[in-house]
C-alpha positions, 0 to 999 in steps of 0.5 A: 407423452407426459413424462416430457411435459415434466422433465421439460421444466425441470431442465430448465429450472435445473439450467437456471439454478445452476446458472444463477449460483455459477453467477453468483459464484463469479461476481463474489470470488472472481476476477473481478468479484467482491473479495477481490475489490476488498484485497484491492482496497487494502492494497491501495491503502497500504501503497498510499501508506507508504507513499506518503511516508516516502514523500515525507523521506523524500521532503526530509532528505531535500530539506537537508540536502538544501541545508549544506548546500553552496547556497545556504549553510546551517551552520548547527547542521554542519557541527553535526555532520561533521562531528559524527563524521569525524568522531569527535566531541566538544570539551562540554559535552559529556560522552555515555555508553 
């Protein structure tokens, strides 16, 4: 009879420790744990920087497209693009290869 009384609390505390360890592990390592949150935050920062770089590139390309459109003519840009495409140089330029 004495072994039943000492065995009951021992089983209870063993189960409590195992459940506590499980939930602690899940809170740190699980799908919604601390480490996963740090991973997600780092990925958000990376994607935000990538998005900002792409937005800047789109803005730059939109500006170049606008400058080459029929409504607006940038002679310097037109001259640069024509010389690059045709492979020509002006008489006052020096080519370094």
